[in-house]
N, CA, C and O atoms as CSV, one atom per row, in Angstrom:
chain,resi,resn,atom,element,x,y,z
A,1,MET,N,N,0.680,-1.588,-0.158
A,1,MET,CA,C,0.117,-0.355,0.047
A,1,MET,C,C,0.897,1.259,-0.156
A,1,MET,O,O,1.967,1.401,0.437
A,2,LYS,N,N,0.336,2.509,-1.025
A,2,LYS,CA,C,0.929,3.355,-0.649
A,2,LYS,C,C,0.434,4.326,0.433
A,2,LYS,O,O,-0.770,4.246,0.676
A,3,PHE,N,N,1.122,5.198,1.103
A,3,PHE,CA,C,0.407,6.435,1.935
A,3,PHE,C,C,1.163,7.504,2.030
A,3,PHE,O,O,2.373,7.533,2.250
A,4,ARG,N,N,0.301,8.557,1.831
A,4,ARG,CA,C,0.927,10.094,1.868
A,4,ARG,C,C,1.399,10.179,2.949
A,4,ARG,O,O,1.046,9.353,3.791
A,5,ILE,N,N,2.353,11.202,3.295
A,5,ILE,CA,C,3.175,11.924,4.557
A,5,ILE,C,C,3.467,13.031,4.196
A,5,ILE,O,O,3.742,13.589,3.133
A,6,LEU,N,N,3.310,13.453,5.921
A,6,LEU,CA,C,3.581,14.952,5.321
A,6,LEU,C,C,4.595,14.835,7.040
A,6,LEU,O,O,4.366,14.353,8.149
A,7,ILE,N,N,5.988,15.748,6.249
A,7,ILE,CA,C,7.181,15.888,6.925
A,7,ILE,C,C,7.221,17.856,7.368
A,7,ILE,O,O,6.925,18.784,6.614
A,8,GLU,N,N,7.599,17.910,8.532
A,8,GLU,CA,C,7.792,19.446,8.701
A,8,GLU,C,C,8.686,19.407,9.624
A,8,GLU,O,O,8.654,18.685,10.620
A,9,GLU,N,N,9.778,20.421,9.237
A,9,GLU,CA,C,10.820,20.770,10.492
A,9,GLU,C,C,10.201,21.856,11.438
A,9,GLU,O,O,9.483,22.790,11.081
A,10,ASP,N,N,10.568,21.595,12.566
A,10,ASP,CA,C,9.847,22.334,13.727
A,10,ASP,C,C,11.023,23.571,14.339
A,10,ASP,O,O,12.120,23.634,13.784
A,11,GLU,N,N,10.794,24.228,15.147
A,11,GLU,CA,C,11.234,25.144,15.340
A,11,GLU,C,C,12.891,24.975,16.107
A,11,GLU,O,O,13.804,25.798,16.043
A,12,ASP,N,N,12.891,24.023,16.612
A,12,ASP,CA,C,14.029,23.076,17.380
A,12,ASP,C,C,14.598,21.982,16.195
A,12,ASP,O,O,15.467,21.181,16.540
A,13,GLY,N,N,14.206,21.969,15.117
A,13,GLY,CA,C,15.235,20.916,13.817
A,13,GLY,C,C,14.650,20.117,14.126
A,13,GLY,O,O,15.368,19.230,13.665
A,14,VAL,N,N,13.633,19.459,14.696
A,14,VAL,CA,C,13.647,18.185,14.619
A,14,VAL,C,C,12.362,18.035,13.777
A,14,VAL,O,O,11.332,18.685,13.959
A,15,PHE,N,N,12.591,16.930,12.668
A,15,PHE,CA,C,11.666,16.685,11.702
A,15,PHE,C,C,10.343,15.889,12.028
A,15,PHE,O,O,10.414,14.675,11.834
A,16,ALA,N,N,9.245,16.351,12.455
A,16,ALA,CA,C,8.220,16.055,12.896
A,16,ALA,C,C,7.599,15.006,10.997
A,16,ALA,O,O,8.061,15.154,9.866
A,17,ALA,N,N,6.418,14.036,11.512
A,17,ALA,CA,C,6.170,12.821,10.283
A,17,ALA,C,C,4.641,12.622,10.994
A,17,ALA,O,O,4.153,12.635,12.124
A,18,GLU,N,N,4.269,12.456,9.786
A,18,GLU,CA,C,2.470,11.829,10.093
A,18,GLU,C,C,1.754,11.821,8.843
A,18,GLU,O,O,1.571,12.648,7.950
A,19,CYS,N,N,1.444,10.764,9.033
A,19,CYS,CA,C,0.458,10.035,7.697
A,19,CYS,C,C,-1.369,10.484,8.350
A,19,CYS,O,O,-2.015,10.269,9.375
A,20,PRO,N,N,-1.564,11.115,7.178
A,20,PRO,CA,C,-3.313,11.831,7.813
A,20,PRO,C,C,-3.906,10.679,7.453
A,20,PRO,O,O,-4.970,10.548,8.058
A,21,SER,N,N,-3.656,9.743,6.686
A,21,SER,CA,C,-4.993,8.901,6.715
A,21,SER,C,C,-4.869,7.504,7.926
A,21,SER,O,O,-5.691,6.589,7.976
A,22,LEU,N,N,-4.139,7.581,8.466
A,22,LEU,CA,C,-4.223,6.645,10.023
A,22,LEU,C,C,-3.784,7.801,11.084
A,22,LEU,O,O,-2.747,8.441,11.257
A,23,PRO,N,N,-5.466,7.755,11.912
A,23,PRO,CA,C,-5.136,9.297,12.957
A,23,PRO,C,C,-4.143,8.373,13.948
A,23,PRO,O,O,-4.066,7.170,14.198
A,24,GLY,N,N,-3.490,9.470,14.339
A,24,GLY,CA,C,-2.771,9.133,15.246
A,24,GLY,C,C,-1.156,8.706,14.894
A,24,GLY,O,O,-0.295,8.482,15.746
A,25,CYS,N,N,-0.967,8.650,13.381
A,25,CYS,CA,C,0.477,7.456,13.874
A,25,CYS,C,C,0.946,8.710,12.810
A,25,CYS,O,O,0.722,9.127,11.674
A,26,VAL,N,N,1.823,9.022,14.115
A,26,VAL,CA,C,3.174,9.986,14.019
A,26,VAL,C,C,4.448,9.660,14.280
A,26,VAL,O,O,4.509,8.475,14.609
A,27,SER,N,N,5.528,10.210,14.277
A,27,SER,CA,C,7.277,9.907,14.381
A,27,SER,C,C,7.617,11.380,14.287
A,27,SER,O,O,6.912,12.375,14.461
A,28,GLN,N,N,8.890,11.243,13.963
A,28,GLN,CA,C,9.665,12.429,14.116
A,28,GLN,C,C,11.474,11.680,13.979
A,28,GLN,O,O,11.760,10.489,13.856
A,29,GLY,N,N,12.199,12.589,14.040
A,29,GLY,CA,C,13.650,12.029,13.980
A,29,GLY,C,C,14.730,13.877,13.573
A,29,GLY,O,O,14.407,14.988,13.153
A,30,GLY,N,N,15.878,13.288,13.971
A,30,GLY,CA,C,16.580,14.193,14.207
A,30,GLY,C,C,17.022,14.902,12.482
A,30,GLY,O,O,17.492,16.030,12.627
A,31,THR,N,N,16.970,14.545,11.252
A,31,THR,CA,C,17.134,14.347,10.110
A,31,THR,C,C,15.544,13.969,9.505
A,31,THR,O,O,14.734,13.257,10.098
A,32,ARG,N,N,15.282,14.769,7.913
A,32,ARG,CA,C,14.090,14.282,7.327
A,32,ARG,C,C,14.659,13.036,6.972
A,32,ARG,O,O,15.135,12.853,8.093
A,33,ASN,N,N,14.976,12.119,6.405
A,33,ASN,CA,C,15.223,10.575,6.372
A,33,ASN,C,C,15.786,9.868,7.338
A,33,ASN,O,O,16.286,8.748,7.236
A,34,GLU,N,N,15.681,10.677,8.474
A,34,GLU,CA,C,15.813,9.765,10.174
A,34,GLU,C,C,13.875,9.770,10.263
A,34,GLU,O,O,13.238,8.745,10.506
A,35,ALA,N,N,13.227,11.141,10.008
A,35,ALA,CA,C,12.037,10.909,10.326
A,35,ALA,C,C,11.023,9.986,9.109
A,35,ALA,O,O,9.937,9.490,9.407
A,36,LEU,N,N,11.554,9.915,7.941
A,36,LEU,CA,C,10.704,8.841,7.127
A,36,LEU,C,C,10.662,7.906,6.880
A,36,LEU,O,O,9.851,7.401,6.103
A,37,GLU,N,N,12.035,7.059,7.805
A,37,GLU,CA,C,12.226,5.611,7.977
A,37,GLU,C,C,11.410,5.076,9.043
A,37,GLU,O,O,10.768,4.026,9.011
A,38,ASN,N,N,11.564,6.495,10.665
A,38,ASN,CA,C,10.664,6.157,11.765
A,38,ASN,C,C,9.206,5.893,11.311
A,38,ASN,O,O,8.484,4.901,11.402
A,39,ILE,N,N,9.059,6.914,10.880
A,39,ILE,CA,C,6.884,7.150,10.023
A,39,ILE,C,C,7.028,5.642,9.543
A,39,ILE,O,O,6.287,4.792,10.036
A,40,LYS,N,N,7.870,5.340,8.691
A,40,LYS,CA,C,7.381,3.861,7.945
A,40,LYS,C,C,7.446,2.587,9.143
A,40,LYS,O,O,6.817,1.551,8.926
A,41,ASP,N,N,8.294,2.759,10.477
A,41,ASP,CA,C,8.174,1.886,10.722
A,41,ASP,C,C,6.506,1.950,11.833
A,41,ASP,O,O,5.854,1.073,12.400
A,42,ALA,N,N,6.377,3.273,11.724
A,42,ALA,CA,C,5.186,3.546,12.574
A,42,ALA,C,C,3.892,2.530,12.032
A,42,ALA,O,O,3.298,1.587,12.554
A,43,ILE,N,N,3.753,3.415,10.367
A,43,ILE,CA,C,3.312,2.780,9.794
A,43,ILE,C,C,3.032,1.556,9.538
A,43,ILE,O,O,2.000,1.274,8.929
A,44,GLN,N,N,3.852,0.672,9.933
A,44,GLN,CA,C,3.804,-0.738,9.895
A,44,GLN,C,C,3.489,-1.433,10.648
A,44,GLN,O,O,3.232,-2.611,10.398
A,45,GLY,N,N,3.388,-0.707,12.229
A,45,GLY,CA,C,3.339,-0.927,13.292
A,45,GLY,C,C,1.824,-1.119,13.464
A,45,GLY,O,O,1.139,-2.088,13.792
A,46,TYR,N,N,1.424,0.717,12.975
A,46,TYR,CA,C,-0.239,0.405,13.093
A,46,TYR,C,C,-0.649,-0.365,12.477
A,46,TYR,O,O,-1.504,-1.061,13.025
A,47,MET,N,N,-0.262,-0.720,10.874
A,47,MET,CA,C,-0.875,-1.749,10.175
A,47,MET,C,C,-1.622,-2.939,10.886
A,47,MET,O,O,-2.805,-3.277,10.879
A,48,GLU,N,N,-0.447,-3.479,11.534
A,48,GLU,CA,C,-0.152,-4.942,12.607
A,48,GLU,C,C,-1.236,-4.856,13.383
A,48,GLU,O,O,-1.921,-5.877,13.455
A,49,SER,N,N,-1.668,-3.661,14.145
A,49,SER,CA,C,-2.791,-3.356,15.326
A,49,SER,C,C,-3.625,-3.428,14.458
A,49,SER,O,O,-4.202,-4.476,14.748
A,50,LEU,N,N,-4.176,-2.969,13.434
A,50,LEU,CA,C,-5.199,-2.939,12.733
A,50,LEU,C,C,-5.482,-4.840,12.583
A,50,LEU,O,O,-6.455,-5.404,13.084
A,51,LYS,N,N,-4.756,-5.306,12.058
A,51,LYS,CA,C,-4.982,-6.304,11.754
A,51,LYS,C,C,-4.866,-7.318,12.762
A,51,LYS,O,O,-5.517,-8.317,12.456
A,52,LYS,N,N,-4.226,-7.414,13.927
A,52,LYS,CA,C,-4.581,-8.049,15.233
A,52,LYS,C,C,-5.929,-7.768,15.453
A,52,LYS,O,O,-6.719,-8.706,15.347
A,53,HIS,N,N,-6.392,-6.535,15.771
A,53,HIS,CA,C,-7.768,-6.247,16.112
A,53,HIS,C,C,-8.802,-6.409,15.315
A,53,HIS,O,O,-9.808,-5.790,15.663
A,54,ASP,N,N,-8.905,-7.246,14.050
A,54,ASP,CA,C,-9.616,-6.881,12.547
A,54,ASP,C,C,-10.683,-6.082,12.598
A,54,ASP,O,O,-11.890,-6.222,12.797
A,55,ASP,N,N,-9.488,-4.677,12.229
A,55,ASP,CA,C,-10.164,-3.624,12.286
A,55,ASP,C,C,-9.770,-3.332,11.005
A,55,ASP,O,O,-8.590,-3.494,10.693
A,56,PRO,N,N,-11.024,-2.700,9.773
A,56,PRO,CA,C,-10.591,-2.160,8.915
A,56,PRO,C,C,-9.184,-1.368,8.654
A,56,PRO,O,O,-8.609,-0.782,9.571
A,57,ILE,N,N,-8.635,-1.409,7.184
A,57,ILE,CA,C,-7.832,-0.189,7.042
A,57,ILE,C,C,-8.224,0.492,6.162
A,57,ILE,O,O,-8.590,0.220,5.018
A,58,PRO,N,N,-8.132,1.595,6.820
A,58,PRO,CA,C,-8.627,3.187,6.022
A,58,PRO,C,C,-8.061,2.968,4.334
A,58,PRO,O,O,-7.363,2.098,3.813
A,59,PRO,N,N,-8.757,4.251,3.781
A,59,PRO,CA,C,-8.886,3.571,2.131
A,59,PRO,C,C,-7.348,5.006,2.322
A,59,PRO,O,O,-7.251,5.979,3.071
A,60,SER,N,N,-6.532,4.513,1.377
A,60,SER,CA,C,-5.530,6.049,1.000
A,60,SER,C,C,-6.332,7.161,0.685
A,60,SER,O,O,-7.467,7.132,0.208
A,61,ILE,N,N,-5.514,8.354,1.050
A,61,ILE,CA,C,-6.246,9.447,0.486
A,61,ILE,C,C,-5.112,10.232,-0.990
A,61,ILE,O,O,-3.970,10.690,-0.945
A,62,GLN,N,N,-6.073,10.085,-2.121
A,62,GLN,CA,C,-6.096,10.614,-3.275
A,62,GLN,C,C,-5.181,12.005,-3.091
A,62,GLN,O,O,-5.432,12.768,-2.159
A,63,GLU,N,N,-4.399,12.207,-3.781
A,63,GLU,CA,C,-3.649,13.862,-3.263
A,63,GLU,C,C,-3.304,14.192,-4.887
A,63,GLU,O,O,-2.549,13.431,-5.492
A,64,GLU,N,N,-3.879,15.329,-5.534
A,64,GLU,CA,C,-3.666,16.546,-6.499
A,64,GLU,C,C,-3.240,17.563,-6.695
A,64,GLU,O,O,-3.722,18.594,-6.225
A,65,ILE,N,N,-2.016,17.501,-7.600
A,65,ILE,CA,C,-1.203,19.233,-7.295
A,65,ILE,C,C,-1.475,19.883,-8.019
A,65,ILE,O,O,-0.980,19.583,-9.106
A,66,ILE,N,N,-2.439,21.252,-8.037
A,66,ILE,CA,C,-2.252,22.101,-9.151
A,66,ILE,C,C,-1.553,23.446,-8.920
A,66,ILE,O,O,-1.005,23.818,-7.882
A,67,GLU,N,N,-1.676,24.116,-10.101
A,67,GLU,CA,C,-0.625,25.454,-10.262
A,67,GLU,C,C,-1.819,26.739,-10.232
A,67,GLU,O,O,-2.898,26.430,-10.739
A,68,ILE,N,N,-1.738,27.683,-9.859
A,68,ILE,CA,C,-2.339,28.553,-9.503
A,68,ILE,C,C,-2.284,29.612,-10.240
A,68,ILE,O,O,-3.397,30.039,-9.934
A,69,PRO,N,N,-1.888,30.370,-10.955
A,69,PRO,CA,C,-1.300,31.614,-11.325
A,69,PRO,C,C,-1.457,32.702,-10.604
A,69,PRO,O,O,-2.516,33.146,-10.162
A,70,LEU,N,N,0.092,33.322,-10.435
A,70,LEU,CA,C,-0.632,34.558,-9.655
A,70,LEU,C,C,0.231,35.781,-10.300
A,70,LEU,O,O,-0.002,36.943,-9.968
């Protein structure tokens, strides 16, 4: 499965990552790449928990990028 993730750097230089389609699935890292690897682990754990509890897997969020002339 593919998931959209958001990564933002906070005021302390820590990178926070979240997966909007999996509520509460968040992680962080000292670098962008570390945050990316950590959120992958968090998503895997989230999915394992869903399966263990026979909960449905939320559908992926579809995303489009549009350009607005200024």
